[in-house]
N, CA, C and O of each residue as an XYZ file, in Angstrom:
796
protein
N     114.275    -46.546    122.167
C     115.280    -45.694    122.697
C     115.233    -44.361    121.975
O     115.098    -44.287    120.754
N     115.347    -43.321    122.768
C     115.258    -41.974    122.220
C     116.633    -41.549    121.716
O     117.602    -41.596    122.473
N     116.738    -41.139    120.462
C     118.054    -40.763    119.933
C     118.567    -39.455    120.507
O     119.765    -39.188    120.407
N     117.704    -38.610    121.115
C     118.155    -37.320    121.652
C     118.833    -37.459    123.014
O     119.496    -36.529    123.473
N     118.674    -38.584    123.643
C     119.293    -38.775    124.956
C     120.724    -39.245    124.719
O     120.959    -40.258    124.061
N     121.678    -38.490    125.269
C     123.074    -38.914    125.048
C     123.372    -40.202    125.791
O     122.840    -40.485    126.865
N     124.207    -40.927    125.194
C     124.616    -42.196    125.776
C     125.884    -41.971    126.599
O     126.664    -41.051    126.350
N     126.050    -42.817    127.551
C     127.254    -42.729    128.394
C     128.506    -43.009    127.585
O     129.601    -42.597    127.968
N     128.354    -43.694    126.492
C     129.503    -43.985    125.625
C     129.998    -42.718    124.923
O     131.145    -42.658    124.480
N     129.132    -41.710    124.824
C     129.525    -40.481    124.138
C     130.323    -39.523    125.049
O     130.940    -38.573    124.567
N     130.305    -39.779    126.337
C     131.044    -38.898    127.257
C     132.549    -39.070    127.054
O     133.048    -40.186    126.912
N     133.255    -37.950    127.044
C     134.711    -37.974    126.906
C     135.336    -37.410    128.179
O     134.787    -36.503    128.803
N     136.450    -37.940    128.542
C     137.129    -37.477    129.756
C     137.752    -36.110    129.499
O     138.381    -35.879    128.466
N     137.565    -35.212    130.458
C     138.122    -33.854    130.330
C     139.638    -33.926    130.482
O     140.131    -34.636    131.358
N     140.393    -33.201    129.640
C     141.852    -33.211    129.796
C     142.248    -32.462    131.072
O     141.647    -31.442    131.410
N     143.261    -32.973    131.775
C     143.755    -32.312    132.991
C     144.545    -31.067    132.602
O     145.199    -31.051    131.559
N     144.492    -30.036    133.420
C     145.298    -28.838    133.104
C     146.784    -29.156    133.260
O     147.174    -30.087    133.964
N     147.592    -28.353    132.584
C     149.041    -28.529    132.694
C     149.457    -28.295    134.140
O     148.922    -27.404    134.801
N     150.413    -29.089    134.642
C     150.837    -28.862    136.038
C     151.485    -27.483    136.192
O     152.193    -27.005    135.306
N     151.225    -26.870    137.327
C     151.782    -25.542    137.600
C     153.259    -25.695    137.934
O     153.628    -26.469    138.816
N     154.103    -24.950    137.220
C     155.545    -25.030    137.452
C     155.958    -24.234    138.682
O     155.259    -23.319    139.117
N     157.096    -24.600    139.224
C     157.619    -23.876    140.385
C     158.395    -22.628    139.976
O     158.673    -21.767    140.812
N     158.742    -22.527    138.704
C     159.486    -21.362    138.230
C     158.560    -20.150    138.206
O     157.370    -20.283    137.924
N     159.100    -18.970    138.502
C     158.272    -17.757    138.449
C     157.726    -17.530    137.039
O     158.405    -17.799    136.048
N     156.519    -17.043    136.968
C     155.851    -16.870    135.683
C     156.105    -15.502    135.060
O     155.968    -15.343    133.847
N     156.478    -14.501    135.884
C     156.691    -13.164    135.340
C     158.139    -12.733    135.559
O     158.829    -13.278    136.421
N     158.594    -11.759    134.784
C     159.990    -11.309    134.850
C     160.319    -10.646    136.188
O     161.473    -10.666    136.614
N     159.334    -10.064    136.847
C     159.583     -9.399    138.130
C     160.089    -10.361    139.194
O     160.957    -10.021    139.998
N     159.532    -11.566    139.185
C     159.994    -12.567    140.154
C     161.407    -13.008    139.836
O     162.187    -13.275    140.750
N     161.762    -13.092    138.543
C     163.138    -13.458    138.167
C     164.124    -12.387    138.649
O     165.209    -12.702    139.137
N     163.725    -11.112    138.503
C     164.586    -10.017    138.975
C     164.749    -10.098    140.489
O     165.854     -9.941    141.009
N     163.651    -10.343    141.189
C     163.723    -10.457    142.648
C     164.616    -11.627    143.065
O     165.402    -11.508    144.005
N     164.494    -12.751    142.369
C     165.343    -13.908    142.663
C     166.817    -13.594    142.411
O     167.681    -13.973    143.202
N     167.106    -12.892    141.295
C     168.492    -12.511    140.994
C     169.041    -11.576    142.069
O     170.188    -11.728    142.490
N     168.239    -10.615    142.516
C     168.691     -9.699    143.577
C     168.942    -10.442    144.881
O     169.899    -10.141    145.594
N     168.094    -11.404    145.197
C     168.270    -12.188    146.419
C     169.556    -13.009    146.354
O     170.311    -13.066    147.324
N     169.799    -13.640    145.216
C     171.038    -14.423    145.047
C     172.251    -13.506    145.134
O     173.247    -13.861    145.765
N     172.182    -12.334    144.510
C     173.289    -11.381    144.557
C     173.560    -10.935    145.992
O     174.714    -10.860    146.412
N     172.496    -10.639    146.747
C     172.659    -10.215    148.143
C     173.282    -11.330    148.978
O     174.124    -11.057    149.834
N     172.882    -12.583    148.743
C     173.462    -13.703    149.482
C     174.940    -13.878    149.153
O     175.748    -14.140    150.044
N     175.295    -13.734    147.874
C     176.697    -13.873    147.469
C     177.539    -12.758    148.082
O     178.632    -13.010    148.590
N     177.030    -11.520    148.036
C     177.776    -10.388    148.601
C     177.939    -10.552    150.109
O     179.021    -10.308    150.644
N     176.882    -10.961    150.795
C     176.953    -11.162    152.247
C     177.942    -12.271    152.588
O     178.749    -12.126    153.507
N     177.881    -13.378    151.848
C     178.812    -14.478    152.087
C     180.251    -14.074    151.829
O     181.146    -14.424    152.598
N     180.482    -13.328    150.734
C     181.842    -12.885    150.413
C     182.365    -11.924    151.471
O     183.537    -11.986    151.842
N     181.505    -11.037    151.959
C     181.934    -10.084    152.991
C     182.271    -10.798    154.302
O     183.266    -10.479    154.953
N     181.441    -11.757    154.679
C     181.723    -12.514    155.912
C     183.032    -13.288    155.784
O     183.829    -13.331    156.721
N     183.245    -13.892    154.633
C     184.493    -14.633    154.412
C     185.682    -13.685    154.461
O     186.708    -14.014    155.056
N     185.561    -12.510    153.843
C     186.642    -11.529    153.856
C     186.927    -11.074    155.288
O     188.088    -10.952    155.679
N     185.867    -10.821    156.077
C     186.065    -10.417    157.475
C     186.710    -11.542    158.280
O     187.577    -11.299    159.120
N     186.280    -12.769    158.017
C     186.854    -13.906    158.727
C     188.344    -14.014    158.410
O     189.140    -14.247    159.319
N     188.738    -13.857    157.169
C     190.157    -13.912    156.799
C     190.915    -12.720    157.358
O     192.058    -12.854    157.796
N     190.273    -11.540    157.343
C     190.928    -10.340    157.848
C     191.201    -10.451    159.341
O     192.197     -9.918    159.830
N     190.321    -11.144    160.074
C     190.475    -11.262    161.526
C     191.296    -12.473    161.946
O     191.258    -12.864    163.113
N     192.021    -13.061    161.040
C     192.850    -14.221    161.379
C     193.886    -13.866    162.449
O     194.105    -14.625    163.393
N     194.516    -12.702    162.286
C     195.524    -12.280    163.269
C     194.916    -12.177    164.662
O     195.567    -12.483    165.661
N     193.652    -11.739    164.718
C     192.970    -11.581    166.006
C     192.737    -12.945    166.660
O     192.961    -13.107    167.859
N     192.285    -13.928    165.868
C     192.039    -15.276    166.405
C     193.345    -15.899    166.898
O     193.385    -16.509    167.966
N     194.411    -15.740    166.112
C     195.703    -16.300    166.529
C     196.213    -15.640    167.803
O     196.769    -16.308    168.674
N     196.025    -14.334    167.910
C     196.465    -13.616    169.116
C     195.660    -14.061    170.337
O     196.216    -14.191    171.428
N     194.374    -14.293    170.168
C     193.551    -14.743    171.296
C     193.956    -16.143    171.750
O     193.939    -16.437    172.945
N     194.319    -17.003    170.807
C     194.794    -18.349    171.171
C     196.098    -18.233    171.955
O     196.283    -18.895    172.976
N     197.003    -17.377    171.461
C     198.287    -17.192    172.154
C     198.068    -16.581    173.537
O     198.714    -16.975    174.508
N     197.165    -15.631    173.617
C     196.878    -14.980    174.895
C     196.308    -15.966    175.902
O     196.627    -15.896    177.089
N     195.472    -16.876    175.442
C     194.915    -17.898    176.333
C     196.022    -18.808    176.870
O     196.025    -19.167    178.047
N     196.962    -19.178    175.993
C     198.088    -20.010    176.445
C     198.937    -19.269    177.464
O     199.381    -19.852    178.454
N     199.164    -17.970    177.218
C     199.947    -17.179    178.170
C     199.220    -17.033    179.501
O     199.852    -17.055    180.557
N     197.915    -16.886    179.460
C     197.155    -16.703    180.701
C     197.200    -17.956    181.566
O     197.178    -17.870    182.793
N     197.261    -19.113    180.928
C     197.383    -20.355    181.710
C     198.714    -20.400    182.465
O     198.825    -21.054    183.502
N     199.727    -19.696    181.933
C     201.050    -19.656    182.578
C     201.286    -18.284    183.207
O     202.407    -17.778    183.163
N     200.273    -17.681    183.781
C     200.395    -16.303    184.277
C     201.413    -16.168    185.407
O     201.863    -15.057    185.690
N     201.782    -17.256    186.053
C     202.810    -17.181    187.099
C     204.216    -17.191    186.520
O     205.181    -16.887    187.221
N     204.334    -17.537    185.255
C     205.628    -17.576    184.575
C     205.979    -16.157    184.115
O     205.166    -15.493    183.472
N     207.181    -15.696    184.442
C     207.582    -14.335    184.079
C     207.667    -14.149    182.569
O     207.387    -13.059    182.070
N     208.045    -15.186    181.835
C     208.151    -15.048    180.373
C     206.771    -14.809    179.752
O     206.659    -14.127    178.733
N     205.729    -15.365    180.361
C     204.369    -15.122    179.855
C     203.982    -13.663    180.072
O     203.370    -13.042    179.203
N     204.338    -13.123    181.226
C     204.041    -11.711    181.487
C     204.838    -10.804    180.559
O     204.319     -9.802    180.067
N     206.083    -11.151    180.322
C     206.928    -10.321    179.456
C     206.471    -10.360    177.998
O     206.766     -9.444    177.230
N     205.758    -11.410    177.618
C     205.319    -11.522    176.230
C     204.064    -10.703    175.940
O     203.757    -10.450    174.775
N     203.334    -10.282    176.972
C     202.100     -9.507    176.750
C     202.314     -8.232    175.933
O     201.593     -8.026    174.956
N     203.271     -7.364    176.285
C     203.456     -6.143    175.480
C     203.838     -6.455    174.036
O     203.383     -5.795    173.103
N     204.681     -7.471    173.869
C     205.092     -7.867    172.516
C     203.890     -8.356    171.712
O     203.757     -8.048    170.528
N     203.026     -9.114    172.361
C     201.840     -9.630    171.677
C     200.933     -8.479    171.230
O     200.422     -8.492    170.110
N     200.733     -7.491    172.095
C     199.894     -6.353    171.710
C     200.519     -5.556    170.565
O     199.802     -5.092    169.678
N     201.824     -5.393    170.570
C     202.496     -4.704    169.456
C     202.319     -5.490    168.167
O     202.062     -4.909    167.113
N     202.458     -6.828    168.248
C     202.280     -7.643    167.045
C     200.856     -7.537    166.523
O     200.641     -7.476    165.312
N     199.880     -7.516    167.430
C     198.484     -7.349    167.007
C     198.310     -5.992    166.334
O     197.674     -5.895    165.285
N     198.871     -4.947    166.932
C     198.743     -3.608    166.354
C     199.396     -3.532    164.974
O     198.875     -2.877    164.071
N     200.527     -4.199    164.815
C     201.196     -4.202    163.511
C     200.447     -5.042    162.486
O     200.548     -4.785    161.286
N     199.695     -6.046    162.942
C     198.961     -6.924    162.040
C     197.602     -6.366    161.643
O     196.953     -6.901    160.744
N     197.168     -5.303    162.299
C     195.854     -4.745    161.990
C     195.832     -4.276    160.542
O     196.756     -3.601    160.087
N     194.769     -4.637    159.816
C     194.679     -4.165    158.434
C     194.590     -2.648    158.406
O     193.931     -2.040    159.248
N     195.252     -2.048    157.442
C     195.208     -0.585    157.349
C     193.859     -0.155    156.808
O     193.120     -0.953    156.231
N     193.552      1.097    156.997
C     192.260      1.618    156.541
C     192.153      1.567    155.030
O     191.063      1.374    154.491
N     193.259      1.736    154.348
C     193.226      1.732    152.882
C     194.462      1.022    152.365
O     195.575      1.512    152.560
N     194.297     -0.134    151.702
C     195.457     -0.818    151.169
C     196.198      0.039    150.163
O     197.424     -0.031    150.077
N     195.464      0.858    149.389
C     196.114      1.730    148.423
C     196.936      2.769    149.162
O     198.067      3.069    148.779
N     196.353      3.321    150.236
C     197.086      4.305    151.031
C     198.335      3.716    151.647
O     199.370      4.381    151.707
N     198.255      2.467    152.108
C     199.427      1.813    152.680
C     200.498      1.627    151.619
O     201.683      1.823    151.891
N     200.092      1.250    150.409
C     201.060      1.071    149.324
C     201.705      2.405    148.978
O     202.907      2.467    148.721
N     200.915      3.470    148.968
C     201.463      4.791    148.679
C     202.447      5.195    149.765
O     203.510      5.740    149.468
N     202.093      4.928    151.050
C     203.019      5.269    152.144
C     204.315      4.484    152.025
O     205.391      5.036    152.251
N     204.229      3.177    151.666
C     205.451      2.387    151.500
C     206.289      2.936    150.354
O     207.515      2.992    150.448
N     205.624      3.345    149.263
C     206.339      3.901    148.129
C     207.019      5.203    148.524
O     208.178      5.432    148.177
N     206.284      6.080    149.268
C     206.878      7.335    149.729
C     208.075      7.074    150.632
O     209.090      7.763    150.533
N     207.962      6.083    151.514
C     209.065      5.749    152.405
C     210.276      5.285    151.610
O     211.407      5.678    151.897
N     210.031      4.443    150.604
C     211.121      3.959    149.756
C     211.759      5.116    149.012
O     212.983      5.180    148.895
N     210.935      6.040    148.504
C     211.463      7.196    147.785
C     212.303      8.066    148.722
O     213.364      8.554    148.333
N     211.825      8.261    149.967
C     212.597      9.067    150.923
C     213.927      8.401    151.252
O     214.958      9.065    151.357
N     213.893      7.073    151.415
C     215.144      6.357    151.699
C     216.125      6.521    150.553
O     217.317      6.733    150.775
N     215.622      6.424    149.315
C     216.489      6.563    148.158
C     217.070      7.961    148.099
O     218.266      8.137    147.868
N     216.210      8.967    148.313
C     216.694     10.344    148.307
C     217.694     10.581    149.424
O     218.716     11.238    149.222
N     217.399     10.045    150.605
C     218.312     10.229    151.735
C     219.634      9.527    151.501
O     220.689     10.050    151.862
N     219.590      8.340    150.897
C     220.847      7.629    150.674
C     221.691      8.345    149.633
O     222.916      8.347    149.745
N     221.070      8.960    148.609
C     221.859      9.697    147.624
C     222.378     10.991    148.221
O     223.504     11.400    147.941
N     221.550     11.647    149.056
C     222.028     12.886    149.668
C     223.069     12.598    150.741
O     223.940     13.431    150.996
N     222.990     11.419    151.380
C     223.979     11.069    152.399
C     225.338     10.805    151.769
O     226.379     11.052    152.376
N     225.310     10.302    150.550
C     226.595     10.035    149.922
C     227.309     11.339    149.607
O     228.539     11.380    149.590
N     226.544     12.425    149.354
C     227.182     13.708    149.081
C     227.368     14.521    150.350
O     228.329     15.283    150.463
N     226.455     14.369    151.310
C     226.532     15.153    152.541
C     226.318     14.226    153.728
O     225.210     13.727    153.924
N     227.346     13.987    154.515
C     227.280     13.042    155.629
C     226.605     13.626    156.865
O     226.453     12.918    157.860
N     226.199     14.881    156.837
C     225.612     15.490    158.028
C     224.143     15.134    158.195
O     223.604     15.295    159.290
N     223.476     14.654    157.148
C     222.059     14.294    157.250
C     221.912     13.002    158.030
O     222.750     12.106    157.932
N     220.850     12.914    158.797
C     220.592     11.678    159.548
C     219.914     10.666    158.649
O     219.291     11.022    157.648
N     220.041      9.406    159.014
C     219.433      8.321    158.238
C     217.934      8.306    158.405
O     217.410      8.680    159.454
N     217.237      7.867    157.354
C     215.777      7.774    157.422
C     215.389      6.629    158.336
O     216.057      5.597    158.382
N     214.300      6.825    159.063
C     213.808      5.771    159.945
C     213.229      4.633    159.113
O     212.511      4.891    158.146
N     213.522      3.375    159.466
C     212.972      2.272    158.687
C     211.475      2.093    158.899
O     210.838      1.348    158.153
N     210.898      2.756    159.894
C     209.468      2.619    160.171
C     208.731      3.853    159.697
O     209.211      4.968    159.897
N     207.568      3.681    159.070
C     206.789      4.841    158.663
C     206.288      5.620    159.869
O     206.104      5.071    160.955
N     206.071      6.914    159.653
C     205.557      7.774    160.716
C     204.205      7.245    161.177
O     203.353      6.945    160.340
N     203.988      7.124    162.468
C     202.703      6.669    162.982
C     202.572      5.157    163.054
O     201.504      4.656    163.408
N     203.627      4.412    162.728
C     203.568      2.960    162.824
C     203.487      2.562    164.296
O     204.179      3.151    165.126
N     202.657      1.576    164.637
C     202.545      1.173    166.043
C     203.875      0.730    166.646
O     204.079      0.859    167.853
N     204.776      0.213    165.823
C     206.061     -0.247    166.349
C     206.896      0.915    166.873
O     207.713      0.735    167.776
N     206.698      2.100    166.314
C     207.494      3.260    166.726
C     206.866      4.017    167.888
O     207.478      4.947    168.413
N     205.672      3.643    168.296
C     204.974      4.382    169.351
C     205.447      3.965    170.734
O     205.794      2.806    170.963
N     205.456      4.905    171.632
C     205.817      4.613    173.014
C     205.110      5.558    173.959
O     204.665      6.635    173.562
N     205.010      5.155    175.190
C     204.433      5.940    176.283
C     203.059      6.503    175.935
O     202.123      5.743    175.685
N     202.928      7.860    175.915
C     201.617      8.477    175.700
C     201.062      8.170    174.320
O     199.853      7.996    174.169
N     201.929      8.098    173.298
C     201.461      7.807    171.937
C     200.911      6.381    171.846
O     199.905      6.133    171.180
N     201.583      5.454    172.523
C     201.122      4.058    172.522
C     199.794      3.950    173.263
O     198.885      3.247    172.822
N     199.685      4.654    174.397
C     198.423      4.678    175.154
C     197.306      5.274    174.296
O     196.190      4.755    174.273
N     197.611      6.361    173.596
C     196.602      7.006    172.742
C     196.181      6.072    171.607
O     195.002      6.010    171.258
N     197.140      5.348    171.034
C     196.819      4.398    169.958
C     195.903      3.296    170.474
O     194.897      2.968    169.844
N     196.257      2.730    171.619
C     195.436      1.658    172.195
C     194.026      2.163    172.502
O     193.039      1.482    172.224
N     193.945      3.361    173.076
C     192.641      3.922    173.433
C     191.832      4.272    172.189
O     190.618      4.072    172.158
N     192.499      4.792    171.170
C     191.812      5.182    169.941
C     191.157      3.980    169.261
O     190.082      4.104    168.675
N     191.801      2.833    169.340
C     191.277      1.640    168.681
C     190.442      0.769    169.616
O     189.971     -0.294    169.210
N     190.258      1.198    170.840
C     189.477      0.420    171.794
C     188.028      0.888    171.787
O     187.747      2.082    171.676
N     187.117     -0.064    171.906
C     185.700      0.289    171.932
C     185.221      0.615    173.346
O     184.095      1.075    173.533
N     186.068      0.379    174.329
C     185.708      0.725    175.704
C     186.939      1.307    176.384
O     188.063      1.065    175.945
N     186.738      2.065    177.444
C     187.880      2.751    178.083
C     188.910      1.764    178.631
O     188.576      0.702    179.157
N     190.158      2.155    178.488
C     191.274      1.388    179.043
C     191.769      2.103    180.292
O     191.517      3.296    180.462
N     192.476      1.384    181.173
C     193.080      2.071    182.318
C     194.032      3.170    181.841
O     194.720      2.999    180.835
N     194.071      4.268    182.542
C     194.887      5.417    182.126
C     196.371      5.079    182.085
O     197.124      5.692    181.327
N     196.796      4.116    182.887
C     198.225      3.765    182.935
C     198.503      2.431    182.235
O     199.474      1.752    182.568
N     197.669      2.056    181.279
C     197.800      0.749    180.644
C     199.141      0.607    179.921
O     199.793     -0.430    180.036
N     199.559      1.634    179.180
C     200.844      1.532    178.468
C     202.008      1.489    179.462
O     203.019      0.840    179.194
N     201.878      2.169    180.606
C     202.925      2.103    181.632
C     203.004      0.698    182.223
O     204.095      0.194    182.490
N     201.841      0.064    182.428
C     201.844     -1.304    182.935
C     202.508     -2.252    181.927
O     203.240     -3.166    182.307
N     202.239     -2.018    180.638
C     202.865     -2.866    179.613
C     204.378     -2.664    179.566
O     205.134     -3.624    179.419
N     204.814     -1.413    179.691
C     206.267     -1.191    179.694
C     206.906     -1.758    180.959
O     208.059     -2.190    180.931
N     206.165     -1.759    182.067
C     206.651     -2.398    183.289
C     206.866     -3.892    183.043
O     207.878     -4.458    183.456
N     205.900     -4.525    182.362
C     206.042     -5.953    182.064
C     207.235     -6.216    181.154
O     207.913     -7.235    181.286
N     207.487     -5.300    180.236
C     208.570     -5.519    179.271
C     209.949     -5.256    179.864
O     210.902     -5.966    179.542
N     210.075     -4.237    180.735
C     211.417     -3.790    181.124
C     211.736     -3.878    182.613
O     212.890     -3.687    182.996
N     210.769     -4.154    183.447
C     211.033     -4.176    184.894
C     211.878     -5.391    185.268
O     211.845     -6.405    184.571
N     212.627     -5.299    186.351
C     213.394     -6.457    186.823
C     212.457     -7.598    187.226
O     211.286     -7.383    187.537
N     212.999     -8.802    187.213
C     212.202     -9.989    187.546
C     211.577     -9.892    188.936
O     210.445    -10.328    189.145
N     212.314     -9.320    189.879
C     211.791     -9.213    191.251
C     210.518     -8.365    191.286
O     209.595     -8.669    192.041
N     210.462     -7.310    190.480
C     209.277     -6.456    190.440
C     208.082     -7.227    189.885
O     206.965     -7.099    190.386
N     208.323     -8.026    188.850
C     207.234     -8.813    188.258
C     206.750     -9.905    189.214
O     205.555    -10.197    189.273
N     207.672    -10.502    189.955
C     207.262    -11.530    190.914
C     206.405    -10.923    192.022
O     205.561    -11.603    192.606
N     206.624     -9.651    192.305
C     205.888     -8.987    193.383
C     204.472     -8.566    192.956
O     203.672     -8.156    193.798
N     204.160     -8.663    191.664
C     202.811     -8.289    191.215
C     201.778     -9.230    191.822
O     201.954    -10.447    191.765
N     200.714     -8.701    192.396
C     199.674     -9.569    192.963
C     198.946    -10.338    191.848
O     198.825     -9.838    190.730
N     198.467    -11.541    192.149
C     197.777    -12.346    191.127
C     196.564    -11.652    190.510
O     196.289    -11.822    189.322
N     195.837    -10.867    191.316
C     194.669    -10.195    190.742
C     195.075     -9.108    189.748
O     194.352     -8.863    188.782
N     196.226     -8.446    189.965
C     196.711     -7.460    189.003
C     197.169     -8.146    187.715
O     196.967     -7.622    186.620
N     197.785     -9.313    187.854
C     198.189    -10.079    186.660
C     196.966    -10.468    185.841
O     196.949    -10.308    184.621
N     195.937    -10.984    186.527
C     194.721    -11.383    185.822
C     194.032    -10.177    185.182
O     193.457    -10.287    184.099
N     194.093     -9.020    185.861
C     193.499     -7.800    185.299
C     194.233     -7.394    184.020
O     193.605     -6.969    183.051
N     195.555     -7.525    184.017
C     196.329     -7.214    182.807
C     195.952     -8.150    181.662
O     195.745     -7.707    180.532
N     195.867     -9.434    181.959
C     195.482    -10.401    180.927
C     194.069    -10.106    180.427
O     193.801    -10.185    179.228
N     193.179     -9.771    181.334
C     191.801     -9.486    180.966
C     191.708     -8.245    180.078
O     190.970     -8.243    179.092
N     192.442     -7.203    180.417
C     192.431     -5.976    179.623
C     193.013     -6.236    178.234
O     192.480     -5.762    177.231
N     194.106     -6.990    178.188
C     194.714     -7.320    176.888
C     193.744     -8.138    176.033
O     193.597     -7.887    174.837
N     193.094     -9.102    176.648
C     192.150     -9.946    175.908
C     190.986     -9.111    175.381
O     190.567     -9.278    174.236
N     190.468     -8.220    176.212
C     189.365     -7.352    175.781
C     189.794     -6.487    174.609
O     189.041     -6.325    173.649
N     191.000     -5.928    174.678
C     191.459     -5.069    173.592
C     191.636     -5.867    172.302
O     191.234     -5.408    171.233
N     192.230     -7.044    172.391
C     192.442     -7.864    171.184
C     191.100     -8.279    170.586
O     190.932     -8.250    169.367
N     190.150     -8.662    171.427
C     188.849     -9.092    170.930
C     188.052     -7.973    170.284
O     187.394     -8.173    169.263
N     188.116     -6.788    170.892
C     187.164     -5.737    170.498
C     187.799     -4.510    169.885
O     187.094     -3.528    169.654
N     189.101     -4.508    169.606
C     189.676     -3.283    169.039
C     189.076     -3.003    167.676
O     188.721     -3.907    166.920
N     188.979     -1.738    167.399
C     188.322     -1.265    166.170
C     189.337     -1.237    165.036
O     190.455     -0.744    165.186
N     188.914     -1.782    163.894
C     189.731     -1.749    162.688
C     188.951     -1.019    161.624
O     187.791     -1.343    161.368
N     189.569     -0.040    161.004
C     188.872      0.693    159.935
C     188.612     -0.243    158.769
O     189.482     -1.022    158.380
N     187.413     -0.164    158.216
C     187.039     -1.076    157.117
C     187.562     -0.600    155.796
O     187.338     -1.248    154.773
């Protein structure tokens, strides 16, 4: 036997390489992963905030659907203008800080007016509603408010139709044709679904 020929007993098994990990190997991938997680958290938080902010809209649409099922009932027709006013009052303001400042200014004006009224009775009382509040709007101002917050054109006499529903005698409401009633419900539903709210 030749001593220079290696024997099979001398062969050693090669060690296997370390398994490749699933974790990123460089810091750039960690940064990218952190940015992706941050973007997902921000997107999820924003969607949740929008979902909570639009709660009034979902509740109004449920109520509107119930009213539409009873469109032959005069009380359902009379509730439409009230429902739209409630939706308008429930709309989130453009700036919560601005709303707080307006409430503070209103409170300050009431306090000043009440002290000045005690000394001078000729001054009129302050209005309990802030200037520009949807509850204080009527006729052309209410129509302008509805149109301003609508993403599509409304009928030019929409606010007049709503005031007709609120204040007309029962006989006038009974005389409304069914297609006009359905058109009113449809317009109200479209406005509630798609009205614009400042972010």
